[in-house]
C-alpha angles and dihedrals in degrees: 000000000000137000091204113045091193088072089061089067095068108102115233094001132105112194114214102230133170090267091052090048090055092046093050100038097114093039090054093045089052089053091051090053088066090071087081114078093219091056093048089052092050092047093048091048094055116358096185094049091050093047091049087063089067129070094244125142117250087248091058093045091052092048090054092048090049091043087231097161093178091056092046088054090048089055094050105280118146116218092229091056092041087056087076089065098051090041088055088052091051092247121137123236088246093054093047091047090049091053088052091056097044090244130122116252089253091051092048093047091051093049091052094045086055095053103281131262113358116254087217119098134039112003098167126043096200094044094041090223 
């Protein structure tokens, strides 16, 4: 879902647009609910029951249960909201980001300390360049 198809041509990047914000509204609101200790406790006690209280799609609920952050983003999640989930799990932002890239935490940290992902390589999916 995208309100600007040109953004879909950026390899490895999902741009959070107005359409994605609309798609992920309830997912992101669920994430924000985890700022309250009592909600984190309820979520940790029975994740599925807590998720069922929110107007999430089954796909979004499964992505949360699986801790598939990339899929949560694909279904409208915003990384800054999703941070509430991995914070609730006691996972650092760095570790969660590393898991999203398929790297170890150490590999991810080294990449970031050396300037981040290289701008070299495929820059357009449709053009293959």
